[in-house]
The first five atom37 places (N, CA, C, CB, O) and aatype in JSON, in Angstrom:
{
  "aatype": [12, 11, 6, 0, 11, 2, 14, 19, 1, 7, 19, 10, 13, 16, 6, 11, 0, 16, 10, 10, 15, 7, 11, 10, 2, 5, 18, 16, 13, 1, 19, 19, 14, 15, 0, 2, 11, 9, 5, 9, 1, 1, 0, 10, 6, 1, 19, 13, 15, 11, 11, 19, 10, 0, 9, 2, 16, 0, 1, 4, 15, 7, 11, 11, 11, 1, 2, 8, 1, 16, 2, 11, 13, 7, 1, 11, 0, 2, 17, 11, 11, 0, 9, 19, 16, 10, 15, 7, 19, 6, 11, 10, 3, 13, 0, 15],
  "atom_mask": [
    [1, 1, 1, 1, 1],
    [1, 1, 1, 1, 1],
    [1, 1, 1, 1, 1],
    [1, 1, 1, 1, 1],
    [1, 1, 1, 1, 1],
    [1, 1, 1, 1, 1],
    [1, 1, 1, 1, 1],
    [1, 1, 1, 1, 1],
    [1, 1, 1, 1, 1],
    [1, 1, 1, 0, 1],
    [1, 1, 1, 1, 1],
    [1, 1, 1, 1, 1],
    [1, 1, 1, 1, 1],
    [1, 1, 1, 1, 1],
    [1, 1, 1, 1, 1],
    [1, 1, 1, 1, 1],
    [1, 1, 1, 1, 1],
    [1, 1, 1, 1, 1],
    [1, 1, 1, 1, 1],
    [1, 1, 1, 1, 1],
    [1, 1, 1, 1, 1],
    [1, 1, 1, 0, 1],
    [1, 1, 1, 1, 1],
    [1, 1, 1, 1, 1],
    [1, 1, 1, 1, 1],
    [1, 1, 1, 1, 1],
    [1, 1, 1, 1, 1],
    [1, 1, 1, 1, 1],
    [1, 1, 1, 1, 1],
    [1, 1, 1, 1, 1],
    [1, 1, 1, 1, 1],
    [1, 1, 1, 1, 1],
    [1, 1, 1, 1, 1],
    [1, 1, 1, 1, 1],
    [1, 1, 1, 1, 1],
    [1, 1, 1, 1, 1],
    [1, 1, 1, 1, 1],
    [1, 1, 1, 1, 1],
    [1, 1, 1, 1, 1],
    [1, 1, 1, 1, 1],
    [1, 1, 1, 1, 1],
    [1, 1, 1, 1, 1],
    [1, 1, 1, 1, 1],
    [1, 1, 1, 1, 1],
    [1, 1, 1, 1, 1],
    [1, 1, 1, 1, 1],
    [1, 1, 1, 1, 1],
    [1, 1, 1, 1, 1],
    [1, 1, 1, 1, 1],
    [1, 1, 1, 1, 1],
    [1, 1, 1, 1, 1],
    [1, 1, 1, 1, 1],
    [1, 1, 1, 1, 1],
    [1, 1, 1, 1, 1],
    [1, 1, 1, 1, 1],
    [1, 1, 1, 1, 1],
    [1, 1, 1, 1, 1],
    [1, 1, 1, 1, 1],
    [1, 1, 1, 1, 1],
    [1, 1, 1, 1, 1],
    [1, 1, 1, 1, 1],
    [1, 1, 1, 0, 1],
    [1, 1, 1, 1, 1],
    [1, 1, 1, 1, 1],
    [1, 1, 1, 1, 1],
    [1, 1, 1, 1, 1],
    [1, 1, 1, 1, 1],
    [1, 1, 1, 1, 1],
    [1, 1, 1, 1, 1],
    [1, 1, 1, 1, 1],
    [1, 1, 1, 1, 1],
    [1, 1, 1, 1, 1],
    [1, 1, 1, 1, 1],
    [1, 1, 1, 0, 1],
    [1, 1, 1, 1, 1],
    [1, 1, 1, 1, 1],
    [1, 1, 1, 1, 1],
    [1, 1, 1, 1, 1],
    [1, 1, 1, 1, 1],
    [1, 1, 1, 1, 1],
    [1, 1, 1, 1, 1],
    [1, 1, 1, 1, 1],
    [1, 1, 1, 1, 1],
    [1, 1, 1, 1, 1],
    [1, 1, 1, 1, 1],
    [1, 1, 1, 1, 1],
    [1, 1, 1, 1, 1],
    [1, 1, 1, 0, 1],
    [1, 1, 1, 1, 1],
    [1, 1, 1, 1, 1],
    [1, 1, 1, 1, 1],
    [1, 1, 1, 1, 1],
    [1, 1, 1, 1, 1],
    [1, 1, 1, 1, 1],
    [1, 1, 1, 1, 1],
    [1, 1, 1, 1, 1]
  ],
  "atom_positions": [
    [[-17.69, 11.83, -2.04], [-17.4, 10.61, -2.29], [-17.44, 9.78, -0.81], [-16.05, 10.61, -3.05], [-17.15, 10.31, 0.26]],
    [[-17.8, 8.57, -0.95], [-17.99, 7.91, 0.45], [-16.74, 7.4, 0.86], [-19.03, 6.76, 0.48], [-16.03, 6.74, 0.11]],
    [[-16.41, 7.72, 2.2], [-15.07, 7.23, 2.69], [-15.23, 5.74, 3.07], [-14.53, 8.09, 3.97], [-16.28, 5.29, 3.52]],
    [[-14.22, 5.09, 2.87], [-14.1, 3.68, 3.41], [-13.64, 3.73, 4.88], [-13.06, 2.81, 2.54], [-12.99, 4.65, 5.37]],
    [[-14.07, 2.55, 5.53], [-13.69, 2.52, 6.96], [-12.21, 2.61, 7.06], [-14.2, 1.24, 7.68], [-11.64, 3.48, 7.73]],
    [[-11.55, 1.62, 6.31], [-10.11, 1.59, 6.5], [-9.56, 1.23, 5.11], [-9.66, 0.54, 7.66], [-9.65, 0.07, 4.71]],
    [[-8.96, 2.24, 4.32], [-8.54, 1.92, 2.91], [-7.44, 1.21, 2.78], [-8.35, 2.99, 2.15], [-7.14, 0.78, 1.66]],
    [[-6.6, 0.97, 3.94], [-5.36, 0.29, 4.0], [-5.73, -1.36, 3.92], [-4.55, 0.75, 5.4], [-6.45, -1.85, 4.8]],
    [[-5.29, -2.07, 2.99], [-5.52, -3.57, 2.99], [-4.34, -4.35, 3.62], [-5.74, -4.08, 1.52], [-4.55, -5.41, 4.21]],
    [[-3.15, -3.86, 3.5], [-1.95, -4.63, 4.09], [-0.79, -3.98, 3.77], [0.0, 0.0, 0.0], [-0.76, -2.99, 3.05]],
    [[0.2, -4.52, 4.3], [1.63, -4.03, 4.0], [2.27, -4.95, 2.96], [2.54, -4.02, 5.34], [2.02, -6.15, 2.91]],
    [[3.14, -4.29, 2.09], [3.77, -5.02, 1.02], [5.17, -5.31, 1.47], [3.74, -4.25, -0.32], [5.88, -4.34, 1.75]],
    [[5.64, -6.47, 1.56], [6.95, -6.92, 1.99], [7.64, -7.38, 0.67], [6.86, -8.11, 3.13], [7.66, -8.58, 0.38]],
    [[8.15, -6.54, -0.05], [9.06, -6.89, -1.21], [10.43, -6.39, -0.97], [8.54, -6.3, -2.53], [10.68, -5.59, -0.06]],
    [[11.34, -6.88, -1.81], [12.82, -6.4, -1.82], [12.93, -4.8, -1.9], [13.61, -7.07, -3.15], [13.61, -4.06, -1.19]],
    [[12.19, -4.49, -2.82], [12.32, -2.96, -2.95], [11.63, -2.26, -1.74], [11.63, -2.44, -4.36], [12.21, -1.31, -1.22]],
    [[10.56, -2.62, -1.33], [9.97, -1.99, 0.03], [10.81, -2.2, 1.15], [8.59, -2.57, 0.43], [10.74, -1.34, 2.03]],
    [[11.69, -3.27, 1.36], [12.49, -3.39, 2.53], [13.6, -2.26, 2.37], [13.1, -4.88, 2.67], [13.89, -1.52, 3.31]],
    [[14.16, -2.18, 1.2], [15.21, -1.27, 1.03], [14.8, 0.19, 1.22], [15.78, -1.46, -0.3], [15.6, 0.99, 1.71]],
    [[13.46, 0.58, 0.82], [12.92, 1.79, 1.06], [12.81, 2.13, 2.66], [11.59, 1.8, 0.36], [13.15, 3.2, 3.17]],
    [[12.29, 1.09, 3.27], [12.03, 1.3, 4.58], [13.24, 1.49, 5.45], [11.25, 0.27, 5.03], [13.14, 2.18, 6.46]],
    [[14.48, 0.87, 5.11], [15.79, 0.93, 5.74], [16.49, 2.26, 5.44], [0.0, 0.0, 0.0], [17.03, 2.89, 6.35]],
    [[16.49, 2.71, 4.11], [17.19, 3.83, 3.93], [16.49, 5.17, 3.96], [17.81, 3.67, 2.81], [16.99, 6.15, 4.52]],
    [[15.31, 5.19, 3.35], [14.48, 6.35, 3.24], [13.29, 6.61, 4.2], [13.99, 6.33, 1.98], [12.6, 7.63, 4.15]],
    [[13.11, 5.59, 5.09], [12.09, 5.58, 6.08], [10.65, 5.76, 5.32], [12.4, 6.78, 7.17], [9.77, 6.53, 5.71]],
    [[10.54, 4.93, 4.16], [9.33, 4.89, 3.43], [8.62, 3.42, 3.58], [9.65, 5.25, 1.92], [9.31, 2.4, 3.47]],
    [[7.38, 3.36, 3.79], [6.77, 2.04, 3.93], [5.84, 1.82, 2.76], [6.01, 1.89, 5.28], [5.35, 2.84, 2.28]],
    [[5.58, 0.81, 2.3], [4.61, 0.4, 1.21], [3.42, -0.32, 1.65], [5.27, -0.44, 0.23], [3.57, -1.3, 2.39]],
    [[2.23, 0.07, 1.26], [0.97, -0.55, 1.69], [0.18, -0.82, 0.35], [0.12, 0.42, 2.76], [0.33, -0.16, -0.68]],
    [[-0.63, -1.81, 0.49], [-1.69, -2.07, -0.43], [-2.9, -1.47, 0.04], [-1.88, -3.49, -0.66], [-3.3, -1.66, 1.19]],
    [[-3.57, -0.69, -0.86], [-4.72, 0.08, -0.45], [-5.83, -0.17, -1.54], [-4.34, 1.66, -0.29], [-5.63, -0.68, -2.64]],
    [[-7.13, 0.29, -1.0], [-8.32, 0.22, -1.8], [-8.08, 1.09, -3.09], [-9.58, 0.71, -0.98], [-7.53, 2.18, -2.97]],
    [[-8.48, 0.61, -4.35], [-8.26, 1.41, -5.52], [-9.01, 2.74, -5.51], [-8.63, 0.63, -6.71], [-8.57, 3.67, -6.19]],
    [[-10.12, 2.87, -4.79], [-10.79, 4.0, -4.97], [-10.33, 5.14, -3.9], [-12.24, 3.67, -4.91], [-10.84, 6.26, -3.88]],
    [[-9.3, 4.72, -3.02], [-8.91, 5.53, -1.91], [-8.06, 6.74, -2.45], [-8.11, 4.68, -0.87], [-7.38, 6.59, -3.47]],
    [[-8.09, 7.83, -1.84], [-7.19, 9.04, -2.28], [-6.15, 9.19, -1.23], [-8.02, 10.46, -2.45], [-6.11, 8.45, -0.24]],
    [[-5.27, 10.19, -1.44], [-4.28, 10.34, -0.52], [-4.7, 10.87, 0.87], [-3.34, 11.17, -1.08], [-4.12, 10.51, 1.89]],
    [[-5.75, 11.75, 0.86], [-6.1, 12.06, 2.1], [-6.66, 11.08, 3.1], [-6.88, 12.98, 1.97], [-6.45, 11.05, 4.32]],
    [[-7.44, 10.24, 2.35], [-8.08, 9.16, 3.13], [-7.04, 8.1, 3.67], [-9.14, 8.45, 2.24], [-7.19, 7.48, 4.73]],
    [[-5.9, 7.97, 2.75], [-4.84, 7.08, 3.21], [-4.11, 7.51, 4.46], [-3.88, 6.92, 2.15], [-3.8, 6.76, 5.39]],
    [[-3.84, 8.93, 4.35], [-3.07, 9.57, 5.31], [-3.82, 9.6, 6.64], [-2.71, 10.94, 4.85], [-3.2, 9.28, 7.65]],
    [[-5.09, 9.94, 6.7], [-5.86, 9.95, 7.82], [-6.05, 8.52, 8.5], [-7.12, 10.54, 7.45], [-6.16, 8.4, 9.72]],
    [[-6.09, 7.46, 7.62], [-6.21, 6.09, 8.25], [-4.84, 5.6, 8.73], [-6.82, 5.05, 7.22], [-4.84, 4.86, 9.72]],
    [[-3.74, 5.91, 8.19], [-2.47, 5.56, 8.77], [-2.09, 6.23, 9.99], [-1.48, 5.78, 7.87], [-1.56, 5.61, 10.91]],
    [[-2.35, 7.52, 10.05], [-2.11, 8.38, 11.24], [-3.02, 7.91, 12.45], [-2.39, 9.92, 10.88], [-2.65, 7.93, 13.63]],
    [[-4.18, 7.51, 12.05], [-5.09, 6.99, 13.11], [-4.57, 5.64, 13.64], [-6.58, 6.83, 12.56], [-4.51, 5.46, 14.86]],
    [[-4.21, 4.7, 12.79], [-3.83, 3.4, 13.06], [-2.53, 3.31, 13.79], [-3.79, 2.67, 11.87], [-2.45, 2.65, 14.82]],
    [[-1.42, 3.99, 13.25], [-0.11, 3.81, 13.71], [0.22, 5.0, 14.66], [0.87, 3.7, 12.52], [1.24, 4.89, 15.34]],
    [[-0.53, 6.1, 14.79], [-0.11, 7.29, 15.6], [1.24, 7.85, 15.2], [-0.05, 6.92, 17.08], [2.06, 8.18, 16.06]],
    [[1.49, 7.96, 13.97], [2.71, 8.41, 13.52], [2.4, 9.66, 12.54], [3.5, 7.21, 12.81], [1.34, 9.74, 11.92]],
    [[3.36, 10.57, 12.46], [3.1, 11.7, 11.49], [3.61, 11.27, 10.07], [3.85, 13.08, 11.97], [4.71, 10.74, 9.93]],
    [[2.78, 11.51, 9.05], [3.01, 11.16, 7.66], [3.49, 12.4, 6.97], [1.75, 10.6, 6.99], [2.73, 13.36, 6.87]],
    [[4.64, 12.44, 6.52], [5.12, 13.53, 5.7], [4.6, 13.51, 4.12], [6.69, 13.47, 5.77], [4.2, 14.57, 3.64]],
    [[4.61, 12.46, 3.41], [4.24, 12.42, 2.05], [3.65, 11.03, 1.73], [5.45, 12.76, 1.16], [3.94, 10.08, 2.46]],
    [[2.88, 10.88, 0.71], [2.27, 9.66, 0.31], [2.4, 9.81, -1.26], [0.69, 9.49, 0.9], [2.07, 10.85, -1.83]],
    [[2.91, 8.67, -1.95], [3.02, 8.5, -3.37], [2.2, 7.3, -3.66], [4.48, 8.35, -3.85], [2.42, 6.26, -3.04]],
    [[1.19, 7.36, -4.62], [0.36, 6.33, -5.01], [0.55, 5.92, -6.39], [-0.97, 6.67, -4.81], [0.95, 6.7, -7.25]],
    [[0.27, 4.62, -6.63], [0.59, 4.04, -8.04], [-0.59, 2.92, -8.25], [2.25, 3.31, -8.13], [-0.85, 2.03, -7.44]],
    [[-1.2, 3.14, -9.44], [-2.15, 2.0, -9.88], [-1.41, 0.94, -10.56], [-3.27, 2.5, -10.84], [-0.63, 1.25, -11.45]],
    [[-1.61, -0.42, -10.18], [-1.01, -1.44, -10.63], [-2.01, -2.39, -11.35], [-0.3, -2.03, -9.57], [-3.0, -2.84, -10.78]],
    [[-1.69, -2.66, -12.57], [-2.67, -3.7, -13.3], [-2.43, -4.98, -12.89], [-2.57, -3.72, -14.8], [-1.32, -5.4, -12.56]],
    [[-3.63, -5.74, -12.92], [-3.4, -7.26, -12.54], [-2.81, -7.99, -13.65], [0.0, 0.0, 0.0], [-2.85, -7.67, -14.84]],
    [[-2.28, -8.97, -13.14], [-1.34, -9.89, -14.07], [-2.45, -10.77, -14.82], [-0.13, -10.96, -13.12], [-3.59, -10.95, -14.38]],
    [[-1.92, -11.29, -16.03], [-2.71, -12.02, -16.85], [-2.39, -13.46, -16.39], [-2.44, -11.71, -18.36], [-1.22, -13.81, -16.29]],
    [[-3.45, -14.34, -16.1], [-3.28, -15.7, -15.53], [-3.95, -16.63, -16.42], [-3.84, -15.85, -14.11], [-5.01, -16.31, -16.95]],
    [[-3.34, -17.9, -16.65], [-3.86, -18.84, -17.54], [-4.47, -19.95, -16.59], [-2.73, -19.37, -18.56], [-3.87, -20.39, -15.61]],
    [[-5.77, -20.37, -17.01], [-6.3, -21.62, -16.41], [-5.78, -22.83, -17.12], [-7.82, -21.63, -16.44], [-5.98, -23.06, -18.31]],
    [[-5.03, -23.65, -16.23], [-4.38, -24.85, -16.77], [-5.29, -25.91, -17.27], [-3.53, -25.43, -15.76], [-4.9, -26.66, -18.16]],
    [[-6.51, -26.03, -16.74], [-7.5, -26.93, -17.16], [-8.14, -26.65, -18.44], [-8.45, -27.02, -16.21], [-8.27, -27.49, -19.33]],
    [[-8.56, -25.38, -18.5], [-9.38, -24.99, -19.84], [-8.45, -24.31, -20.8], [-10.66, -23.94, -19.54], [-8.81, -24.09, -21.96]],
    [[-7.34, -23.99, -20.39], [-6.37, -23.22, -21.26], [-6.87, -21.87, -21.65], [-6.07, -23.99, -22.51], [-6.53, -21.47, -22.77]],
    [[-7.6, -21.13, -20.93], [-8.2, -19.86, -21.0], [-7.49, -18.87, -20.16], [-9.57, -19.95, -20.62], [-6.95, -19.2, -19.1]],
    [[-7.49, -17.63, -20.62], [-6.8, -16.56, -19.89], [-7.81, -15.77, -19.1], [-6.01, -15.63, -20.86], [-8.96, -15.57, -19.48]],
    [[-7.32, -15.36, -18.03], [-8.13, -14.41, -17.16], [-7.28, -13.41, -16.6], [0.0, 0.0, 0.0], [-6.09, -13.44, -16.9]],
    [[-7.74, -12.49, -15.8], [-6.96, -11.44, -15.27], [-7.09, -11.43, -13.66], [-7.43, -10.07, -15.93], [-8.17, -11.72, -13.13]],
    [[-6.02, -11.12, -12.94], [-6.16, -10.79, -11.47], [-6.72, -9.23, -11.52], [-4.59, -10.96, -10.58], [-6.72, -8.51, -12.52]],
    [[-7.14, -8.94, -10.37], [-7.84, -7.61, -10.12], [-6.74, -6.55, -10.21], [-8.62, -7.55, -8.65], [-5.6, -6.79, -9.83]],
    [[-7.11, -5.43, -10.69], [-6.25, -4.23, -10.61], [-6.03, -3.78, -9.12], [-6.9, -3.07, -11.44], [-6.92, -4.04, -8.31]],
    [[-5.06, -3.2, -8.76], [-4.92, -2.78, -7.34], [-4.0, -1.52, -7.23], [-4.31, -3.97, -6.47], [-3.35, -1.12, -8.19]],
    [[-3.97, -0.96, -6.11], [-3.27, 0.26, -5.89], [-2.25, 0.11, -4.67], [-4.31, 1.41, -5.64], [-2.49, -0.64, -3.72]],
    [[-1.15, 0.84, -4.76], [-0.18, 0.8, -3.67], [0.21, 2.23, -3.26], [1.07, -0.02, -4.09], [0.31, 3.14, -4.08]],
    [[0.41, 2.38, -1.98], [0.7, 3.72, -1.48], [2.17, 3.52, -0.77], [-0.54, 4.27, -0.41], [2.36, 2.62, 0.06]],
    [[3.13, 4.38, -1.14], [4.45, 4.62, -0.53], [4.43, 5.78, 0.29], [5.5, 4.77, -1.52], [4.32, 6.92, -0.16]],
    [[4.55, 5.47, 1.58], [4.19, 6.44, 2.73], [5.56, 6.82, 3.33], [3.14, 5.75, 3.92], [6.29, 5.91, 3.72]],
    [[5.93, 8.05, 3.42], [7.19, 8.59, 3.94], [6.84, 9.18, 5.53], [7.78, 9.86, 2.83], [6.0, 10.07, 5.7]],
    [[7.4, 8.71, 6.35], [7.39, 9.11, 7.74], [8.46, 9.98, 8.02], [7.45, 8.01, 8.63], [9.48, 9.98, 7.33]],
    [[8.26, 10.88, 9.19], [9.23, 11.87, 9.57], [10.5, 11.03, 9.98], [8.67, 12.83, 10.77], [10.41, 9.84, 10.29]],
    [[11.65, 11.71, 9.96], [13.06, 11.04, 10.08], [13.29, 10.13, 11.31], [0.0, 0.0, 0.0], [14.14, 9.24, 11.27]],
    [[12.53, 10.37, 12.43], [12.94, 9.59, 13.77], [11.76, 8.61, 14.01], [13.16, 10.65, 15.17], [11.79, 7.83, 14.96]],
    [[10.81, 8.66, 13.22], [9.8, 7.62, 13.5], [9.83, 6.31, 12.43], [8.36, 8.35, 13.46], [9.94, 6.39, 11.21]],
    [[9.7, 5.14, 13.23], [9.73, 3.9, 12.53], [8.44, 3.27, 12.83], [10.93, 3.01, 12.93], [7.72, 3.63, 13.76]],
    [[8.14, 2.21, 11.94], [7.05, 1.36, 12.18], [7.58, -0.11, 12.47], [6.1, 1.4, 10.97], [8.52, -0.49, 11.76]],
    [[7.14, -0.89, 13.34], [7.46, -2.08, 13.88], [6.34, -3.09, 13.48], [7.66, -1.93, 15.37], [5.28, -3.07, 14.11]],
    [[6.53, -3.98, 12.43], [5.45, -4.8, 12.09], [5.59, -6.31, 12.71], [5.37, -4.82, 10.54], [4.79, -7.21, 12.45]],
    [[6.65, -6.44, 13.53], [6.83, -7.78, 14.13], [5.93, -7.92, 15.31], [8.28, -8.03, 14.54], [5.69, -9.05, 15.72]],
    [[5.43, -6.89, 15.89], [4.52, -6.99, 17.1], [3.01, -7.1, 16.76], [4.72, -5.74, 18.0], [2.18, -7.19, 17.66]]
  ]
}
């Protein structure tokens, strides 16, 4: 399988993700749908220089959207999220 340069597309800032980062030291990222856990782990350890303990992934289906002009329905693209657990003392700072 061809490895993507950086499978991480961005950080998800939701209410649930904020609670996970505060209590369980887990951070949520939006990733390329074809990326596997090994590729995600390597990319995050390279970018943030932190030790990753575990990665949970979930495939999310795109929402159904209606075009108000033509009244036809379409879909947003399917996407994948990764919930990454870091070791107990390490934190990520996204403010800088």
